[in-house]
C-alpha positions as CSV (number, residue, x, y, z in Angstrom):
1,X,-7.6,197.8,122.6
2,X,-6.4,199.7,119.5
3,X,-3.9,198.0,117.1
4,X,-1.2,200.5,118.1
5,X,-1.7,199.9,121.8
6,X,-1.7,196.2,121.2
7,X,1.7,196.3,119.4
8,X,3.2,198.3,122.3
9,X,2.1,195.5,124.8
10,X,2.8,192.5,122.5
11,X,4.3,189.5,124.1
12,X,4.5,187.6,120.8
13,X,7.2,188.1,118.1
14,X,7.3,189.9,114.9
15,X,7.8,187.3,112.1
16,X,9.8,188.0,109.0
17,X,9.6,185.7,106.0
18,X,12.2,186.8,103.4
19,X,12.5,185.1,100.0
20,X,11.2,181.7,101.2
21,X,11.6,179.0,98.6
22,X,10.4,175.4,99.0
23,X,10.6,172.6,96.6
24,X,9.5,169.0,97.2
25,X,10.8,166.6,94.5
26,X,10.2,168.5,91.3
27,X,7.3,170.5,92.6
28,X,7.8,174.2,93.5
29,X,5.7,174.8,96.6
30,X,6.7,178.3,97.6
31,X,8.5,180.8,95.4
32,X,10.2,183.9,96.9
33,X,7.6,184.4,99.6
34,X,8.3,187.5,101.6
35,X,6.0,189.0,104.2
36,X,6.0,190.4,107.7
37,X,3.6,189.5,110.6
38,X,3.4,192.3,113.1
39,X,4.0,191.5,116.8
40,X,0.7,191.0,118.7
41,X,-1.4,190.9,115.5
42,X,-3.9,188.5,114.0
43,X,-2.5,187.8,110.6
44,X,-4.6,185.6,108.2
45,X,-3.3,183.7,105.2
46,X,-5.8,182.8,102.5
47,X,-5.6,181.2,99.1
48,X,-6.5,178.1,97.0
49,X,-5.9,174.5,98.2
50,X,-2.4,173.5,97.2
51,X,-1.2,177.1,97.2
52,X,1.4,176.5,99.9
53,X,-0.3,177.9,103.0
54,X,0.2,174.8,105.3
55,X,3.7,174.4,103.9
56,X,4.6,178.0,104.9
57,X,3.6,177.5,108.5
58,X,5.4,174.2,108.5
59,X,8.6,176.1,107.6
60,X,7.9,178.4,110.6
61,X,7.5,175.3,112.9
62,X,10.8,173.8,111.6
63,X,9.0,170.9,109.9
64,X,10.1,171.6,106.3
65,X,13.5,172.5,104.9
66,X,13.5,175.7,102.9
67,X,15.7,178.4,101.4
68,X,15.5,182.0,102.3
69,X,15.4,183.6,105.7
70,X,12.8,183.2,108.5
71,X,13.3,185.3,111.6
72,X,11.3,185.6,114.8
73,X,11.9,188.9,116.5
74,X,10.9,188.3,120.1
75,X,10.3,191.3,122.5
76,X,12.4,189.6,125.1
77,X,13.4,186.0,125.7
78,X,12.0,183.4,123.3
79,X,8.4,182.6,124.3
80,X,6.0,179.7,123.9
81,X,4.8,178.6,120.4
82,X,1.4,176.9,120.2
83,X,0.0,175.1,117.2
84,X,-3.5,174.0,116.4
85,X,-3.7,171.6,113.3
86,X,-6.6,171.5,110.9
87,X,-7.7,168.0,112.0
88,X,-6.7,165.2,114.4
89,X,-6.0,161.8,112.8
90,X,-6.4,158.9,115.2
91,X,-8.0,155.5,115.6
92,X,-11.5,156.3,116.8
93,X,-11.8,152.8,118.3
94,X,-9.2,153.7,120.9
95,X,-10.5,154.1,124.5
96,X,-8.9,157.5,124.8
97,X,-10.9,160.1,126.6
98,X,-10.7,163.8,126.2
99,X,-8.8,163.9,129.5
100,X,-6.4,161.2,128.3
101,X,-5.7,163.2,125.1
102,X,-5.1,166.4,127.0
103,X,-2.7,164.6,129.4
104,X,-0.8,163.2,126.5
105,X,-0.4,166.6,124.8
106,X,0.1,168.8,127.9
107,X,2.4,166.9,130.3
108,X,5.6,164.9,130.1
109,X,4.6,161.9,132.2
110,X,2.8,159.1,130.3
111,X,-1.0,159.6,130.0
112,X,-1.8,156.2,131.4
113,X,-0.5,157.4,134.7
114,X,-3.2,160.0,134.8
115,X,-3.1,163.8,135.0
116,X,-0.5,165.3,137.2
117,X,-1.8,167.6,139.9
118,X,0.4,170.4,138.6
119,X,-1.2,170.4,135.1
120,X,-4.8,169.5,136.0
121,X,-6.0,173.0,136.8
122,X,-4.6,174.3,133.5
123,X,-6.3,171.5,131.5
124,X,-9.6,172.1,133.3
125,X,-9.4,175.8,132.6
126,X,-8.6,175.3,128.9
127,X,-11.4,172.8,128.4
128,X,-13.8,175.2,130.2
129,X,-12.7,178.0,127.8
130,X,-13.8,176.0,124.8
131,X,-16.9,174.6,126.4
132,X,-15.7,171.0,126.7
133,X,-15.1,170.6,130.5
134,X,-18.2,168.6,131.0
135,X,-17.1,166.1,128.3
136,X,-13.6,165.5,129.6
137,X,-14.5,161.8,130.3
138,X,-16.0,161.2,126.8
139,X,-14.1,159.1,124.3
140,X,-12.4,161.1,121.6
141,X,-13.8,158.8,119.0
142,X,-17.4,159.6,120.2
143,X,-17.0,163.3,119.7
144,X,-18.4,165.2,116.7
145,X,-15.9,166.9,114.4
146,X,-16.6,170.2,115.9
147,X,-16.1,168.9,119.4
148,X,-12.8,167.4,118.5
149,X,-11.8,170.8,117.0
150,X,-12.6,172.4,120.3
151,X,-10.3,170.0,122.1
152,X,-7.5,170.8,119.7
153,X,-8.1,174.5,120.5
154,X,-7.9,173.7,124.2
155,X,-4.5,171.9,123.8
156,X,-3.2,175.0,122.0
157,X,-3.9,177.0,125.2
158,X,-1.4,175.0,127.3
159,X,1.0,176.5,128.1
160,X,-0.4,179.9,127.2
161,X,1.2,180.7,123.8
162,X,3.0,183.9,122.8
163,X,2.9,182.9,119.2
164,X,0.0,180.8,118.0
165,X,-0.2,179.1,114.6
166,X,-3.7,178.0,113.5
167,X,-4.4,175.8,110.5
168,X,-8.0,176.3,109.5
169,X,-9.4,176.1,113.1
170,X,-12.9,176.9,112.0
171,X,-13.3,174.1,109.4
172,X,-15.3,171.7,111.6
173,X,-16.9,174.1,114.1
174,X,-20.6,174.6,114.4
175,X,-22.1,178.0,115.2
176,X,-21.5,177.7,119.0
177,X,-18.0,176.6,118.3
178,X,-17.3,179.5,116.0
179,X,-18.4,181.9,118.8
180,X,-16.0,180.1,121.2
181,X,-13.2,180.5,118.6
182,X,-14.0,184.2,118.1
183,X,-13.9,184.8,121.9
184,X,-10.5,183.1,122.1
185,X,-9.2,185.2,119.2
186,X,-10.2,188.4,120.9
187,X,-8.5,187.2,124.1
188,X,-5.3,186.4,122.2
189,X,-5.3,189.9,120.6
190,X,-5.9,191.6,124.0
191,X,-3.0,189.5,125.5
192,X,-0.6,190.6,122.7
193,X,-0.3,187.1,121.3
194,X,0.9,186.9,117.7
195,X,-1.5,184.8,115.7
196,X,-0.8,183.4,112.3
197,X,-4.1,182.0,111.0
198,X,-4.8,180.0,107.9
199,X,-8.5,180.3,107.0
200,X,-10.9,179.7,104.1
201,X,-13.8,181.6,105.7
202,X,-13.2,185.0,104.1
203,X,-16.1,186.6,105.9
204,X,-14.5,185.7,109.2
205,X,-11.1,187.0,108.0
206,X,-12.7,190.3,107.0
207,X,-14.2,190.7,110.5
208,X,-11.4,189.3,112.7
209,X,-8.0,189.7,111.1
210,X,-5.7,192.7,111.4
211,X,-4.0,191.9,108.1
212,X,-4.4,189.3,105.4
213,X,-1.9,187.7,102.9
214,X,-3.1,185.9,99.8
215,X,-0.8,183.0,98.9
216,X,-0.7,180.7,95.9
217,X,2.9,179.7,95.6
218,X,3.8,183.4,95.6
219,X,2.3,186.3,97.6
220,X,-0.7,187.6,95.7
221,X,-1.5,190.5,98.0
222,X,-0.7,191.6,101.6
223,X,-2.9,194.4,103.1
224,X,-5.6,195.1,105.7
225,X,-8.7,193.0,105.1
226,X,-10.8,195.7,103.5
227,X,-8.1,196.5,101.0
228,X,-7.0,192.9,100.4
229,X,-10.5,191.4,99.9
230,X,-12.6,193.7,97.8
231,X,-15.7,192.0,96.3
232,X,-14.2,191.6,92.8
233,X,-11.4,189.6,94.3
234,X,-13.5,187.2,96.4
235,X,-15.0,185.3,93.5
236,X,-11.7,184.4,91.9
237,X,-9.4,184.1,94.9
238,X,-9.4,180.3,95.3
239,X,-8.8,179.7,91.6
240,X,-5.9,182.1,91.1
241,X,-2.5,180.8,90.2
242,X,0.1,183.5,89.7
243,X,2.3,183.4,86.6
244,X,6.0,183.2,87.1
245,X,8.1,186.2,86.0
246,X,9.5,184.2,83.1
247,X,5.9,183.6,81.8
248,X,4.8,187.2,82.2
């Protein structure tokens, strides 16, 4: 599917960040961040640690107060927003199975009552898509980091999102897991889902993203991957800190 055709069939929103400022205590996290995420596109955000990438998506998810305007332009009624965090923090000694975790994340009734018949097929399908269906009875604490990341991807599929926010989803994946993620990404693109994707793997961004924004408190660049990530920029990207206008 071409990019133009995908935009015509997008079920996800166009996202507009306009002059976003975020300050925590005395620390300026984001400064006049403005960018647009096209409906139905895979839009990557890259940059150094501490550059404000996770803070930006938390403003989108309503988890951080900010100044400026953030607008979601839905093609119709407001749709489903999915979120896959970078990692899952939990007590690994808990006797919580993969199925228990999915039940807790994907249904309203308490997980100790078991999976409802209504949501069971969707959970089984999501686990199958990430190659974890045969491990649904395994304890979460016994899984590898890559397997836990696959489970996080699975919970992001229920219900099927129209806007999906991914915070470094490839960070713990092995080669097989990366192939699973890339298949999911292509499926979201074909479905017209808007994907906002924080990622450190620039080679993957070059291959898979429609557009990429560099962020280090301010927007460093915003362009298609081939233009945004030329070889001379790759070496210095994660050590770049833009000067403020007053220091220029």
